[in-house]
Structures are given as C-alpha cells and as structure tokens.
C-alpha positions as CSV (number, residue, x, y, z in Angstrom):
1,M,5.9,-76.9,-66.8
2,T,6.5,-76.9,-63.2
3,T,8.3,-79.9,-61.8
4,L,8.2,-81.6,-58.3
5,S,11.9,-79.8,-57.8
6,T,11.0,-76.4,-58.8
7,V,10.0,-74.0,-56.2
8,D,8.4,-70.4,-57.2
9,E,10.5,-67.6,-55.7
10,A,7.8,-65.1,-56.0
11,A,6.1,-64.2,-53.0
12,P,2.7,-66.1,-52.1
13,Q,-0.3,-64.9,-53.5
14,P,-3.8,-65.7,-51.9
15,M,-5.1,-65.6,-55.4
16,T,-4.1,-68.2,-58.1
17,D,-5.2,-69.3,-61.8
18,R,-7.9,-71.7,-62.9
19,R,-5.2,-74.3,-63.8
20,E,-4.0,-74.7,-60.4
21,R,-7.3,-74.6,-58.7
22,V,-8.3,-77.8,-61.3
23,G,-5.3,-79.4,-60.1
24,W,-6.2,-78.9,-56.6
25,Y,-9.7,-80.2,-57.2
26,F,-8.4,-83.5,-58.8
27,Y,-6.7,-84.4,-55.4
28,D,-10.3,-84.8,-53.8
29,W,-11.2,-86.9,-56.9
30,A,-8.1,-89.2,-56.6
31,N,-8.2,-89.5,-52.5
32,S,-11.7,-90.2,-52.2
33,A,-11.2,-93.8,-53.7
34,F,-9.7,-94.8,-50.3
35,P,-12.1,-93.9,-47.7
36,T,-15.1,-95.2,-49.9
37,T,-13.8,-98.4,-51.9
38,V,-11.3,-99.5,-49.2
39,V,-12.5,-98.4,-45.8
40,T,-16.2,-97.9,-46.2
41,V,-17.1,-101.1,-48.2
42,F,-14.5,-103.7,-49.4
43,F,-11.3,-103.9,-46.8
44,G,-13.5,-104.4,-43.6
45,P,-15.5,-107.7,-44.4
46,Y,-12.4,-109.0,-46.4
47,L,-9.9,-108.6,-43.6
48,G,-12.9,-109.8,-41.1
49,D,-12.7,-113.1,-43.4
50,I,-9.1,-113.6,-43.2
51,A,-9.2,-113.1,-39.4
52,D,-12.1,-115.6,-39.3
53,R,-9.8,-118.4,-40.8
54,A,-6.7,-117.4,-38.8
55,A,-9.1,-117.6,-35.5
56,D,-8.6,-120.0,-32.6
57,A,-11.3,-122.4,-31.4
58,H,-12.7,-119.1,-29.2
59,G,-13.0,-117.1,-32.5
60,R,-9.9,-114.9,-31.7
61,V,-6.8,-113.8,-33.2
62,H,-3.6,-112.9,-31.4
63,P,-1.8,-109.9,-32.9
64,L,1.2,-109.3,-31.0
65,G,0.5,-111.8,-28.4
66,I,-2.9,-109.8,-27.5
67,P,-6.0,-111.8,-27.8
68,V,-8.6,-109.9,-30.2
69,A,-12.2,-111.2,-31.4
70,A,-11.5,-111.7,-35.2
71,G,-14.5,-109.6,-36.0
72,S,-13.1,-106.6,-34.0
73,L,-9.7,-106.5,-35.7
74,F,-10.9,-104.2,-38.4
75,P,-12.4,-101.4,-35.8
76,Y,-9.4,-102.0,-33.7
77,T,-6.8,-101.3,-36.4
78,V,-8.9,-98.2,-37.6
79,S,-9.1,-97.1,-33.7
80,L,-5.2,-97.5,-33.5
81,S,-4.4,-95.8,-36.6
82,V,-6.7,-92.8,-35.6
83,L,-4.7,-92.6,-32.1
84,L,-1.4,-92.5,-34.1
85,T,-2.6,-89.5,-36.1
86,V,-3.0,-87.6,-33.2
87,V,0.9,-87.4,-33.0
88,V,1.6,-87.7,-36.8
89,L,-0.8,-85.1,-38.1
90,P,0.5,-81.9,-36.5
91,V,4.3,-83.0,-36.8
92,T,3.3,-83.3,-40.4
93,G,1.9,-79.9,-40.6
94,A,4.7,-78.4,-38.9
95,I,7.3,-80.0,-41.3
96,A,5.2,-79.0,-44.3
97,D,4.8,-75.3,-43.1
98,R,8.7,-75.3,-42.9
99,S,9.3,-76.8,-46.0
100,S,9.2,-75.1,-49.7
101,H,8.2,-78.7,-51.1
102,K,4.7,-79.3,-50.3
103,K,4.6,-81.0,-53.3
104,Q,7.2,-83.7,-52.7
105,L,5.5,-84.5,-49.6
106,L,2.1,-84.7,-50.8
107,A,3.6,-87.3,-53.3
108,L,5.6,-89.0,-50.5
109,F,2.3,-89.7,-48.2
110,T,0.0,-90.6,-51.4
111,Y,2.1,-93.1,-52.9
112,L,2.9,-94.7,-49.4
113,A,-0.7,-95.2,-48.8
114,A,-1.4,-96.1,-52.2
115,G,1.3,-98.4,-52.4
116,C,-0.5,-100.0,-49.3
117,C,-3.4,-100.5,-51.2
118,L,-1.8,-102.1,-53.9
119,A,0.0,-104.5,-51.7
120,M,-3.6,-105.7,-50.3
121,F,-3.7,-108.1,-53.3
122,F,-1.2,-110.3,-51.7
123,L,-3.4,-110.4,-48.4
124,T,-4.6,-114.1,-48.6
125,G,-4.6,-116.9,-46.4
126,T,-4.3,-116.3,-42.7
127,R,-2.1,-113.3,-43.0
128,Y,-4.2,-110.8,-40.9
129,L,-1.5,-109.2,-39.4
130,F,-0.1,-108.0,-42.8
131,G,-3.4,-106.8,-43.6
132,A,-3.9,-105.0,-40.3
133,G,-0.4,-103.4,-41.0
134,L,-1.3,-102.4,-44.4
135,L,-4.5,-100.4,-43.3
136,L,-2.6,-98.9,-40.3
137,V,-0.1,-97.3,-42.6
138,A,-2.5,-96.4,-45.3
139,N,-4.5,-94.6,-43.2
140,I,-2.0,-92.5,-41.2
141,A,-0.5,-91.4,-44.6
142,F,-4.1,-90.6,-46.0
143,G,-4.4,-88.4,-43.1
144,A,-1.0,-86.8,-43.7
145,A,-1.5,-86.4,-47.2
146,S,-4.8,-84.6,-46.4
147,V,-3.2,-82.1,-44.0
148,V,-0.6,-81.0,-46.7
149,Y,-3.3,-81.0,-49.4
150,N,-5.9,-78.9,-47.3
151,S,-3.0,-76.4,-46.4
152,F,-2.9,-75.5,-50.1
153,L,-6.6,-73.9,-49.9
154,P,-5.6,-70.4,-48.5
155,Q,-2.7,-70.3,-51.1
156,I,-4.9,-70.7,-54.0
157,A,-8.1,-68.8,-53.0
158,G,-8.6,-65.4,-51.5
159,P,-11.1,-65.1,-48.4
160,D,-14.1,-64.5,-50.6
161,E,-13.6,-67.6,-52.8
162,R,-12.5,-70.2,-50.5
163,D,-16.2,-71.3,-49.6
164,R,-16.8,-71.9,-53.4
165,V,-13.4,-73.5,-53.9
166,S,-13.6,-75.9,-51.1
167,S,-17.1,-77.3,-51.7
168,L,-16.3,-77.8,-55.5
169,G,-13.6,-80.0,-54.4
170,W,-15.3,-81.8,-51.7
171,A,-18.2,-82.1,-54.8
172,I,-15.6,-83.6,-57.2
173,G,-14.1,-85.9,-54.5
174,Y,-17.6,-87.3,-54.2
175,I,-18.1,-87.9,-57.7
176,G,-14.4,-89.6,-57.9
177,G,-15.1,-91.9,-55.0
178,G,-18.7,-92.9,-56.1
179,L,-17.6,-93.3,-59.8
180,L,-14.9,-96.1,-58.7
181,L,-17.3,-97.8,-55.9
182,A,-19.7,-98.0,-58.4
183,L,-17.6,-99.8,-60.9
184,N,-16.4,-101.8,-58.3
185,V,-20.0,-103.0,-57.2
186,V,-20.7,-103.9,-60.7
187,A,-17.5,-105.9,-60.9
188,V,-18.6,-107.9,-57.6
189,Q,-22.0,-108.5,-58.9
190,V,-20.6,-109.7,-62.4
191,G,-18.1,-112.0,-61.0
192,G,-20.1,-113.9,-58.9
193,E,-19.9,-115.5,-55.5
194,E,-17.2,-117.9,-56.3
195,H,-14.9,-115.3,-57.2
196,K,-15.8,-112.8,-54.6
197,A,-12.6,-112.9,-52.8
198,L,-10.4,-112.3,-55.8
199,I,-12.6,-109.5,-56.9
200,A,-12.3,-107.9,-53.4
201,R,-8.6,-107.9,-53.8
202,Y,-8.7,-106.4,-57.2
203,C,-11.2,-103.7,-55.8
204,L,-8.8,-102.8,-53.1
205,V,-6.0,-102.5,-56.0
206,S,-8.1,-100.4,-58.4
207,A,-8.2,-97.9,-55.2
208,G,-4.4,-97.6,-55.0
209,I,-4.0,-97.2,-58.8
210,W,-6.9,-94.7,-59.0
211,W,-5.4,-92.7,-56.1
212,A,-1.6,-92.5,-57.6
213,A,-2.7,-92.2,-61.1
214,F,-4.9,-88.9,-60.6
215,T,-2.6,-87.5,-58.2
216,T,-0.3,-87.0,-61.0
217,I,-2.4,-84.0,-62.1
218,P,-2.4,-81.9,-58.9
219,L,1.5,-82.5,-58.6
220,V,1.8,-81.0,-62.2
221,R,-0.4,-78.4,-61.5
222,L,0.0,-77.2,-58.2
223,R,3.1,-74.7,-57.5
224,N,5.6,-74.9,-54.5
225,R,6.0,-71.8,-52.6
226,P,8.6,-70.4,-50.4
227,A,8.0,-71.3,-46.7
228,V,6.9,-68.1,-44.7
229,A,8.6,-69.2,-41.6
230,G,11.7,-70.2,-43.3
231,E,13.4,-73.7,-44.1
232,H,14.0,-76.5,-41.6
233,A,17.8,-76.8,-40.9
234,R,19.1,-79.4,-43.0
235,G,19.2,-82.9,-41.6
236,H,16.9,-82.0,-38.5
237,V,13.5,-81.7,-40.4
238,L,11.8,-84.2,-37.9
239,T,13.1,-82.4,-34.9
240,D,12.0,-79.1,-36.2
241,G,8.7,-80.7,-36.9
242,F,8.1,-81.4,-33.2
243,V,9.8,-78.3,-32.0
244,Q,7.3,-76.3,-34.0
245,L,4.4,-78.4,-33.1
246,G,5.0,-77.2,-29.2
247,R,5.1,-73.8,-30.6
248,T,2.1,-74.4,-32.5
249,L,0.3,-75.7,-29.4
250,R,1.6,-73.0,-27.3
251,G,0.6,-70.2,-29.6
252,L,-3.0,-71.2,-29.9
253,K,-3.5,-69.6,-26.8
254,A,-3.1,-66.4,-28.5
255,Y,-5.7,-67.5,-30.8
256,P,-8.6,-68.6,-28.3
257,L,-11.4,-68.0,-31.0
258,T,-9.6,-70.3,-33.5
259,L,-9.4,-72.8,-30.7
260,F,-13.1,-72.2,-29.9
261,F,-14.1,-73.1,-33.3
262,L,-11.8,-76.3,-33.4
263,I,-13.7,-77.5,-30.3
264,A,-17.1,-76.7,-32.0
265,Y,-16.1,-78.6,-35.1
266,L,-14.5,-81.4,-33.0
267,V,-18.1,-81.8,-31.3
268,Y,-20.4,-81.6,-34.5
269,N,-18.1,-83.4,-36.7
270,D,-17.8,-86.2,-34.3
271,G,-21.6,-86.7,-34.6
272,I,-21.6,-86.6,-38.5
273,Q,-18.7,-89.3,-38.6
274,T,-20.5,-91.3,-36.2
275,V,-23.8,-91.4,-38.0
276,I,-21.8,-92.2,-41.2
277,S,-19.9,-95.1,-39.5
278,Q,-22.9,-96.6,-37.7
279,A,-25.4,-96.0,-40.5
280,A,-24.9,-99.7,-41.8
281,V,-25.2,-101.2,-38.3
282,Y,-28.3,-99.3,-37.7
283,A,-29.9,-100.3,-41.1
284,D,-28.7,-104.1,-40.5
285,K,-29.6,-104.7,-36.9
286,Q,-32.6,-102.3,-36.2
287,L,-34.2,-101.8,-39.7
288,R,-33.4,-105.5,-41.0
289,L,-32.4,-104.0,-44.4
290,P,-30.5,-106.5,-46.7
291,Q,-26.7,-105.4,-47.7
292,S,-27.5,-104.8,-51.1
293,V,-30.0,-101.8,-50.0
294,Q,-27.0,-100.5,-47.8
295,V,-24.5,-100.6,-50.5
296,E,-27.0,-98.8,-53.1
297,T,-27.6,-96.2,-50.6
298,I,-24.1,-95.5,-50.0
299,L,-23.6,-95.1,-53.8
300,M,-26.6,-92.6,-53.8
301,V,-25.1,-90.7,-51.0
302,Q,-22.0,-90.4,-52.7
303,F,-23.5,-88.8,-55.6
304,L,-26.1,-86.6,-54.0
305,A,-23.2,-85.4,-51.9
306,F,-21.7,-83.8,-55.0
307,A,-24.8,-82.0,-55.5
308,G,-25.3,-81.1,-51.9
309,A,-21.9,-79.6,-51.7
310,L,-22.3,-77.4,-54.7
311,V,-25.9,-76.1,-53.3
312,L,-24.6,-75.4,-49.8
313,G,-21.4,-73.8,-51.7
314,R,-24.2,-71.4,-53.6
315,I,-25.9,-70.8,-50.5
316,A,-22.7,-69.8,-48.6
317,D,-22.2,-67.1,-51.4
318,R,-25.4,-65.4,-50.3
319,V,-25.7,-65.8,-46.7
320,G,-22.2,-66.6,-45.4
321,A,-20.5,-70.1,-45.0
322,W,-21.1,-69.7,-41.0
323,K,-24.7,-69.3,-41.2
324,T,-24.9,-72.2,-43.8
325,V,-23.1,-74.6,-41.4
326,L,-25.3,-73.6,-38.8
327,G,-28.2,-74.5,-40.9
328,S,-26.9,-77.7,-42.2
329,L,-26.3,-78.7,-38.4
330,V,-30.1,-78.2,-37.8
331,I,-31.0,-80.6,-40.7
332,W,-28.7,-83.1,-39.2
333,T,-30.6,-82.9,-36.2
334,V,-33.7,-83.6,-38.2
335,T,-32.2,-86.3,-39.6
336,L,-31.6,-88.2,-36.5
337,G,-35.0,-87.6,-35.4
338,L,-36.2,-89.4,-38.4
339,A,-33.8,-92.0,-38.2
340,Y,-35.4,-92.9,-34.8
341,I,-38.8,-93.5,-36.2
342,L,-37.8,-95.4,-39.5
343,P,-40.2,-98.4,-40.0
344,V,-38.4,-101.9,-39.8
345,G,-37.9,-103.7,-43.1
346,R,-38.9,-100.9,-45.5
347,A,-36.2,-99.9,-47.6
348,L,-37.6,-96.9,-49.3
349,P,-37.8,-94.7,-46.0
350,F,-34.3,-95.5,-45.4
351,V,-33.2,-94.6,-48.8
352,G,-34.9,-91.4,-48.3
353,L,-33.0,-90.6,-45.3
354,G,-29.9,-91.3,-46.9
355,A,-30.9,-89.1,-49.7
356,L,-31.1,-86.0,-46.9
357,I,-27.9,-87.1,-45.6
358,G,-26.2,-86.8,-48.9
359,I,-27.6,-83.5,-49.5
360,V,-25.9,-82.0,-46.3
361,L,-23.0,-84.1,-45.8
362,G,-20.5,-82.6,-48.6
363,G,-21.6,-79.0,-47.6
364,S,-21.1,-79.0,-44.1
365,Q,-17.8,-80.8,-44.4
366,A,-16.5,-78.4,-47.1
367,L,-17.6,-75.2,-45.6
368,S,-16.3,-76.1,-42.2
369,R,-12.8,-76.4,-43.9
370,S,-12.9,-73.1,-46.0
371,L,-14.3,-71.5,-42.6
372,F,-11.2,-72.8,-40.6
373,S,-9.0,-71.6,-43.4
374,Q,-9.9,-68.2,-42.7
375,L,-8.9,-68.5,-38.8
376,I,-5.3,-69.6,-39.4
377,P,-2.4,-67.3,-39.1
378,H,-0.5,-66.6,-42.4
379,G,2.3,-69.2,-43.2
380,R,1.2,-71.8,-40.7
381,E,-1.6,-73.3,-42.7
382,A,-0.3,-77.2,-42.7
383,E,0.5,-77.0,-39.1
384,Y,-3.0,-75.9,-38.0
385,F,-4.6,-78.1,-40.5
386,G,-2.8,-81.0,-38.7
387,L,-4.9,-79.8,-35.9
388,Y,-8.0,-79.7,-37.7
389,E,-7.4,-83.2,-39.2
390,I,-7.4,-84.3,-35.6
391,C,-10.6,-82.8,-34.7
392,S,-11.8,-84.4,-37.7
393,D,-10.7,-88.0,-37.2
394,G,-8.7,-88.2,-34.4
395,T,-11.7,-87.9,-31.7
396,S,-14.0,-89.9,-33.9
397,W,-14.2,-92.6,-31.2
398,L,-16.4,-90.3,-28.7
399,G,-19.7,-91.1,-30.9
400,P,-19.0,-94.6,-31.2
401,L,-18.4,-94.9,-27.6
402,L,-21.6,-92.9,-26.6
403,F,-23.6,-95.4,-29.4
404,G,-22.1,-98.4,-27.9
405,L,-22.8,-97.5,-24.4
406,T,-26.6,-96.4,-25.1
407,F,-27.0,-99.7,-26.7
408,Q,-25.3,-101.7,-23.8
409,L,-27.5,-99.8,-21.3
410,T,-30.7,-100.0,-23.0
411,G,-30.6,-102.7,-25.8
412,S,-32.2,-100.4,-28.1
413,Y,-30.6,-99.0,-31.4
414,Q,-32.9,-96.5,-31.5
415,Y,-31.9,-95.1,-28.3
416,A,-28.4,-95.3,-29.5
417,I,-29.1,-93.2,-32.6
418,I,-30.9,-90.6,-31.2
419,S,-28.4,-90.5,-28.1
420,L,-26.0,-88.8,-30.9
421,L,-28.3,-85.5,-30.8
422,V,-26.1,-84.4,-27.9
423,F,-23.1,-83.8,-30.4
424,F,-25.3,-81.9,-32.9
425,I,-27.2,-79.4,-30.3
426,A,-23.8,-78.8,-28.6
427,G,-21.6,-78.3,-31.7
428,F,-24.5,-76.1,-33.0
429,L,-24.4,-74.0,-29.8
430,A,-20.7,-73.8,-29.8
431,L,-20.5,-72.8,-33.1
432,L,-23.2,-70.0,-32.6
433,A,-21.1,-68.8,-29.8
434,V,-17.9,-68.1,-32.4
435,P,-17.9,-64.5,-33.3
436,M,-16.5,-65.5,-36.9
437,R,-15.9,-61.9,-38.2
438,R,-13.6,-61.2,-35.2
439,A,-12.2,-64.5,-35.1
440,I,-10.8,-64.0,-38.6
441,A,-9.5,-60.5,-37.7
442,A,-8.0,-61.9,-34.8
443,A,-5.9,-64.5,-36.8
444,G,-4.6,-61.5,-38.8
445,N,-6.8,-62.3,-41.9
446,V,-9.3,-60.1,-43.8
447,P,-12.6,-61.2,-43.2
448,P,-14.9,-62.2,-46.3
449,R,-17.7,-60.0,-47.3
450,L,-20.1,-62.7,-45.8
451,V,-19.4,-65.0,-42.7
C-alpha cells in the first residue's frame, strides 16, 4: 500500500489505473462539504447572529478597531480571504511543483481547513472575531488544497480522457456535498427552532468531519511522483515558491494563448459565480420567496449538477470540450433572460430555473478545468492551477460589484441580474477566439482527438 512518505521513482505517466482515479474522485466528494454546508448555507447566518449580539447601538462591530456593519461581516471576511488567495495560491502551486510530496501538501491544507470547521463548534456568545478568523483560514486552505488536487489531473489522465475524468470528479463532488447538506437540513427541521443555534454548530462540525474522513481515500490511493523541475533546496521551500511564482508570471508571456484562455475563463466564470452567490438575494428581495424554497432549490441544484456534469461530459466526448463549454455559455445567457422575467411570489418558475442552472453548472466548470489542464506545460501543473484558482475565485468580486452598482443606480434587482449578461457574452466571445488545438500544441502537449 502506498504511504504518505513514499515517492514513486518511476517516470511520471499520463495514464494511471482505475484505483488511483477513484481516489482522486473522492476528494471532490470530500471537499464539497465545505462550500455547500459551511459557506453557502449555515455559516453566514450563524456568524451574522453572533455579530448582531456583539454589535453596538449603531449595529456595528469593530474588528481590529474598524467599524463594520454586523450584517456585512460575513461577506467582508469572504472578500478578504479571496484577496489573500491571490498571493497564497500561486505560491502554493509553485511549491507543489517543486516537491515530490504533493499528497503531504494536500493533507496539510485539508486538515488545516477541516480543523477550522471543527473549531466552529466553539463559536458562541459574541466571539465574532474568532468566527471570522476561522472562516478566513479555512477558505484560504480550501483554495490551496484545490490547487494541489487539480494538479493531479494531468498526471492521472491522458489528453483524450481528461474531459470525462474531470466531469466525473465534479459530478461525484456535487453528490457528496448535496448528501451532507440534505442530512443537515433534515437535522435542522427535526431539531426545532429552540435548538437552531446548537444544531447549526453541529452542522458546521459535520462538514469538517466529512471532509477529513473522506480525504483518507485519495491520500491512500494517489501516488506521489518525482518533481519534474527538481526538488526545492532544503530549508528554502517558501523562498523557492516566491521565486518560482515570479518565473511563472514572466514565463506566461511565452504562452499567450494559455493566458488568453485564462482571461476568457476569468470573465465567464465571474458571471457564473455571481449568479450562484446572488440567487438567494434575488429570490428573497425580488421574487419574495421564503427561505425554505431557496434551500430546497439549492439541494435540487446540487443533485442535478451531478447529472449535468455527466451529460456535458458525454457531449464533450462527441463534439469536444471547447464547443461544449461554448454551448453551456449560451444556456447561461438564456438563463439570465428567464430570470429577468420570473413572476413574483411563484416558487415553481424559480425551481424550474434552478433546474436549468443545475444542468449546466457542473459541466461548464468541470470541462473548463479539463480544458485548462491541456494548456499547461508539463511539470508546472500546480503553479498554473494556482493561477487558475485565482481566476476562479480571486476575481469573483467583479460580478457582485456590477450587480450592486446596477441596483444602487436603478433600484431594480431585475436590472441588476440582467446586467450580468456582459460576463457571459464577453466570455463567450473571448473563448471563441482561442484557437484551442494550436494553444495546446504551443504548451508542448498533444491535442486530444476532439477539442
């Protein structure tokens, strides 16, 4: 059995056995507990209640002496963690590519983040700063672990297999996250209003236990491989990481088509992330729908995204991932148009729109990941996936900013949601302009049969 301290001395192989791939899939299953149960549903309202109890007469708390509206503490904390990842993630990737012990790095970041989830059980009273700190560390560690995890993809799947492997990973992740969230929602409903706060804390802890426990499977099954660029100098791993980051950014000029794909992904993914993050606001403020409908729709989206990732993965097998992602962006555009005309107070049309989102959500993200994996020079997977994670999460304030500004200027949530069309249209045109087969060859890789 492979141990964490073992490094396989054989040359890196683009192909791998089924056992290792199953281990890789299970990390998606494991880590999806954090964005669904913690970030999307339970932690925001719970931290808001803690901050409300600590607020002064003007409804403000004062972290590090800075006056902050209690209701803004959670989004501000998320935004700060996103900004910090802009520095942390590329350095993490550079370190991982210069290490033959990626599994140890995956374990380090995972258990750090899962430990923060466990510590959320002790978030009581008015300890809002403690809660904000836990979320900050957990969110950064989640991103760092994702960089290391994604960097295994080119090592376990050949060019013609990555769309299917990436799609299956995303699909399994949605099932895992959705299953835990469903169990936690049932716990809240059974527990009753008088035990709501205690049950919420147990739900947060459950995400940490789920994440840590199921990560055991990839840690046992994935193989460490020798670093292509060579090991970092002993005692200088962090310094080497920053030096390599500088080289990566300078060297990216040698791969302009890879850079152009990153820009296209940054644009359309910002639209996707904003639709997801602002859907609850739109449902509440514009459509006047109760929270129960919102939570049930979130659950439905999770499970439909499983099927959607598999379906779009199959389509990509027939027509290519690039064309499939372009098609998904057309559907996202149609989705926004439908959101604009949804009737107020009627749950069924909103649920139907959620179903459409679920179908394209998993596939568009999974295939974007596999597409990018084709554009990375061999041996630099983790550092390039660090840049990819920044484009995925580190710029996700642009869409909410446009959404907020549009509402501030017009007073209409309908105009705010339709303003997000610019991200999907611009992202579609930018991705359409990327000559994928030439871009893959320029990165030194063999293009798949279909792109």
